N, C-alpha and C positions, 0 to 999 in steps of 0.2 A: 619432244612431246612428253616423254615420261618425266623428265626433269621439271618441266613446267607444272605437270600435274602434282608433283610432290610439293611444290612451293605455294600453290594456291591456297590450300587450307591455312598454312602458316601466315600468308599475307592477310587472309581474312581475319584470322585471330588477332593479329597485330593491329589491324584497322579498328576492330571492335574495341580492343583495349585502349587504344589511343582515344577513342571517343569517350571513354570514362573520364578522361582528364579535361575534357572540354567543359566550359561553364554551361550549366543547365538554367534555363529560364525559370524564374521563381514561379511564374504562372503555370509551369509544366507540373508543379507539385499540387495544383489545385484541380479538383474534379468538379464537374457541373452536377451538383446534387439533384437538380430538378430533372435531369436526363437519365438518372440511375434507377434501376428497379431494385426491389427487395432481394433479388438474387445475389447482389453484390454484398449483402450483409451476411450471407451464410457463412463464409469463413470466419468472421468475427464471432458469430453465434456458435460456430463449431468449436472454437478455442475455448470459449467460456463454458460450454456445456461439457467439454472434455475435462476441464479443471474441476467442475462440480461433480460429475458423475463417475468418471473412470476411477478415481481413487477409491470409490465405494464398491463399484461393480467388478472392477478388474485391477485390484491393487498391485499385483505383480507386473502386469503389462504396463501399467502407468509408471511404476517405479523405475523400471528398466528402460523405458522408451518414451518418456514424456517429451524429451527434446525432439525426437523424430516426429512425434504426433503434432507438436507445435509447428515444426517445419513443414509438414504436409499441408496444414491449414494455411500457412503463409504462402506456399506455392499455389494453393487453390485460388488465391486472390491474384498473385503476381503474374502467373502464366496467362490466364484469360485476359488480364489487363494489358499485357504486352501484345497479345494477339489482336485485341480490338482497338486499343489506343496508341499502340506503338511501343517499342522497347524504350524509347527516350522518355515517355511519360511514366512508364512503370519504374524506371530507374530514378527519375526525379522524385517520385513519391516515396520510394524506398529510402533514398538518401535523406530526404527532409525528415521522415519519421524517425530514422535510426540516429542520425547525426544531430539534428536540431532538438529532438525531444527525448529519445530513448537514452542516449549516452549521458546527459546530465542527470536523468532520473536514476539510472542504475549506478552511476559513480557515487552519488550522495548516499544511496542505500548501502553500498558496499562499504563506504567510509564509516557510517554509523554502525554497521554490523561488525566490522573489524575492530573498531575502537572499543565498543561495548564488550565484545568477546574477549578483550584483553584485561578486563577488570574482574577479578575473582574475589568473592566474599567468602572467607573462611570462618569457621567457628559455628556456634549454635546458641540460640536463645530459647527461652521458654514460651511456647505458643499459647499465651493467654488471649482472651478476646481483645483486650486493649492492645497488646503487641500486634496481633494479626491485623487489627483495624489500622494501626499506625503504619505498618509495612505496606498495606494496600494503599493508604493515603500517600505515602512517600513515592511508591511506584506510579501513582496516578500523576503526581506532579512531575516526576522525571520523564514520563512518556512524551511530554511536549518538548523536552529539551534533547533527549537522546533517542527519540523515536519509540514507538510501541514495541517494536522488536527488540531494541536495545535494552529498554527498561524491563521487559519481560524476561529476557535471557539473564539479566543481572540479578534479578530478585526471586525468580521462581524456585531455585534450588534452595536458597536460605529459608524461604518460607515453608517448603515441604520439610526440610530438616527440623525446623522449629515445632512442627506438628506431627512428627513421625511416631510420637508416643500416644497419639490420640486415635480413637476408633472411627471418629467421623472427621474426615478431612476433604471429602469430595467438594463440599460447599465452599471450602477455602479456595480451591483451584477454580471452580466455576466463577466466583466473584472476582478472582484475579483476572480471568479472561475478560469479564465484563468491564472492569475498571482499567487495568494496566495495559492489556493488549488491545483496548479499543477507545473507550471514552476519554481516557487520559491524554490521548494524542491529538486533542482537538483544538489546541490553542495556537500552534505554530506550524509552518510548512515542514518543520523537521519531525513533527509528531507522527503523521500518517501520510503514506504515499499520495492519497487523493489531494491533500492540501498542498503538497509540493508541486504536483501537476498544475494546480491553480496558480501557484507562485511562478512557475515557468511560463504560464499564459499571461502573467502581468498583475496578478493580485498582490497587493502590498504585504510584506512580511507580518506586520503587526495588525492587519485588518481582521484576520480571523480571531485573534485574541480579543479584540474590542467587541466583535459581534457575536461570538460564541461563548464568552465568559459566563454570562447569566445562565443560558441553557446547560452548559457544562457543570456549573456549580450546583444547579438544581439536581441534575441526574446523578452526579457523583456523590453529593451530600446525601441524597435519598438512598443510594445503593450502600454507602458506608454505614448509614444508620441501620438499614435492614440487616446487613451482614453482622453488625455488632450484636444486635438482639438475637439473631439466629445462632451465632457462635457461642454467645453467652448461655443460650438454652442448652446446647450440647455440652458445654464445659462444666456446667453445674451438676451434670449427671454423674453419680458416684462411680459408675462403671466406665466412664469416658477414657480414663487414663489407663494405658497398658502397664503391666507389672514391670516391664523392663524397657527403658528408653534406649533406642538403637544408637542414638547420638546424644550423649549427655551434654548438658549445658556447658558452654565455654565461651570465652570472650571472642568478640568478632575481630578479624583482621582483614585488611585489604591488601591484595597483591596486584601489581600492575597499575599502580596509582598514577603513573605518567599519562595514562590514557585519559584522565580527567582534564589535564592540560590540553591534550590533543582534541578532546571533545569541545573545549572552549574555542579552539582554532576552527573547528568545523562550524560552530555557530557563528563565529566572526566572519568566516568566509561567505556563508549564505547571506548574512546580513549585508556585507559589502556589495555582493552582486545585486541586491535589491535596492540599496540606497545610492550607490555610485553609478551614475549614468553618463559616461564620457561621450556618448553619441557616435562612437567609432565602431564600425562592424566590417566584417569580411564575409566572404561567401566560399562555401565548399561545394562545388557541383550544384549550385542553385540554392543550397541551404544557408540561411543567414546565421552568422556566428558573431555575437557581440563580444567585445574585448573583455568586459567584466565577467562574463560567463566563462570565457575561455580561461581567464586567470583563476576563477573559482574552481573549475574542474581540474585544471592542472595542479593547483595547490592541494585539492582533495586527494589526488592520486599520490602526491608526496606524503600526505598524512597517513594514508594506508601503508605505505612503505615504512615510514617512521614507526608506526604502531607495531608492525611485524618485527622490526629490528630491535625496538627498545623494550618490548614486553617480555618478561621471563617466560620461558617455555612452560614452566609449572603452572603459571596463571591460566594459560589457554588449556592446559591439560585439565586443570581443576574445573573448568567450565565445559569440558568435552567439546572444545571448539572444533568445527570442521566447515569446509566450504560447501557441503551439499545443499544446504538451504539457499545460499546465494546462487549457486549454479542453476537450481530449479527456477528461482525467481527470474534470473537473467534470461534463460531460455524462453520461458513462457511470456515474459513481457516483450521480448523482441517480436514475437508473433502478434501479441496484442496491439502494439503500437503500429505494426504494418497493417493489420486487417481492420483496425478501427477507422482508417482514413475515409473509405467510402461512406461509412455510417455517419461520421461527422459531417461530410458533405451533404448528405441527404437531410440531416437535421437542420443544417444551416439553410437549406432551401425552404424550410417552413411548410406552409400550406401547399407549396408547389412540389414538395418532395414526397417520397414514398412513405415517410413517417408522419404524414399529416395527422393521422389518428392520435399519435403520441403527443404531438404539439397541441392538438385540441383538448386532450385529456388533462393537460396541465395548464390550460388557459381558461380563465373565467369568462363569464358572459360579456363583460366590459372589455375583453381583449387583453386584459393584464394577466400576468402570471398568477396562478393559484398557488400560494406558498405552501399551504397544507398538502396539496397534491404532490408538489415537488419533494417535500420532506418525506412522504410516505412512499412515493414511487422510487425515488432514489434509494431509500432505505430498504425496501423490500427486495429490490434487485441486488443491492449490496449484501443482503443476508445470504444469498445463494450463489451470486457470481462474485467476481473480484470487485472490491469497492473503488479501486482506482479508475478502471475504464468506465464503470457506471457513473462516477463523478464527471468524467470527461463528456459522456453522452448528454447528460442533463445541463451541464455547463454550456454546451453548444446549443441545446435545445432552447434554453432561456435567452441566450443572446450570442454567446461566444466572445463578446467584447468585454474585457476585464474592467475597463473604465466604466461602462454602462452598468455592469453587475455590482461594482463597488459603490455606485452613485444611486441613480433612480431605482435600481433593482437590487439594492443591498439586502433587503429582507428575503429576496428569492435566493440569492447566493448563500445566505446564512442557512436557509432551509436545505439547500442541496448539500452543503458542507456538513451540517448536522446529521442528515440522513445517511450520508456515506460513511461518516466516522462512527456515529453512535450505533447504527444498526448492523454494522459489521459483526457485532457481538451476538446476533440472533442465531447463528449456526456456527459449527466448527469451520466451515469453508468460507465464512464471510470476510475473514482477514487472515493473512498468512500466519501471524503469531499464534492464533487460536490452536491450529494443529500442532505447532511446535510445543506449546505448553502442554497440550494433551499428551503428546508422545513422551515428554520428560516425566510427567506425573505417572504415567503407566510404567515407565522404566523403573520408577521408585516404588512400585508396588501398589499404587492407588488404582482402584477399579473405577475408571471414569465412566460417565454415562455413555450410552450409544448415541448415534447421530440424533435420533428422535428423542432419546432420553434427555440429552442436553437441551433440545428445543423446548422440552416441557419446562425446564428451568427458565429459559429466556421468555417464553410466552407468558409464564405465570408471574415473572418479576419485572422484565423489561418492557413488555408491550403496554401494561397498564400505565407505566411512567411515560412512555412515549405518547400515549393518548392524552394524558394531562399536559404534557409539553406542547402538544398541538394547539390546545386552547390558550396556554400561557404565552407562547412565543411566536407561533406561526399563523 
């Protein structure tokens, strides 16, 4: 009897582990949104509110324990789900969220972060209005190729060095956040995480460029003009220049140039996965895995290793490269992808779901989507929550079907995409690079505006432009 008692727990554990290797039905990962109450959305809301509020109210707690906090919110969904719908259903939803959606997302972000972090721009230029406007324009264009995070990390330090002999440089960093860390990433799935999530859902690679080029050109053109006039106003002041330039002008040099080639490989791999459709797929515990996506993600992991191996250590040291930002993004988005599952299910239920009020708010009297409402609701939530899950929420509210959204509802998808990408610039917490740029500027001695001080800039400059865009494009 004692011997049997000792082996029963082991047998139970082995049986449970063996169950993990059995195929899970694809339907097990689907929740009936019509039968879910708003209580199931609380873990998702908890994750987003933690991201928005805790860095401001309890920065030390958040800095040291953000991973644990995200894990608690994930368990707040999974444990009740397992208790009410069974361990099998909870496991299926977790595997689908993490394997089919989260891993491709985080692998691409890590590849762009690693490659961009290996390109170091050394030297210094003279921060004239023309040069500053040119650097902002360059960063805006690069953001759609190497991501807003990659372009921001590549250019923010050279831009600060170019202006470190000037008394007014806060506006330079603020417009950098507007343009390079946000609006510039609106043309491709590589540019900003919300657009890559749309790509993973079936939106064509070049669809965004075709439909957002005009709004992006208007917004970025207006911002560059406003910046040039403002920067010129400060520059012409006789007391603008400091007596001693901390970093005298010198020619620019690039270190870690091999990463430009690796960046081209990243672009090619993402394009390949969108254009090559062999129609062959496998499953991992119920999560569908298409071969082109497996090839892309495996090759991206190889690109990450090659970048780390081939990049000189001095290049990463010059960029003060570290894994902290990616670890934070990785942990937080794991919780987001898990907890958003019931929210998406309720939105897909439409008028029969708990979010019927949201569906009605973005639906016109004729039953068609109200594009202006989609633009503003997606944008306002993206201003204070993370813009990637906000995009997913309204993507599924509008239809959830990429083919329908690219066809009859193309204007609605354009409004959602524009709101998520452009209005992430409305606050420091609207997009991850915003806080990174702010931190780097403060390290270099620039007294950046407070949370609400920054919003005074965005409300005064961005919001009027968004109002004009509502009439012109949506």
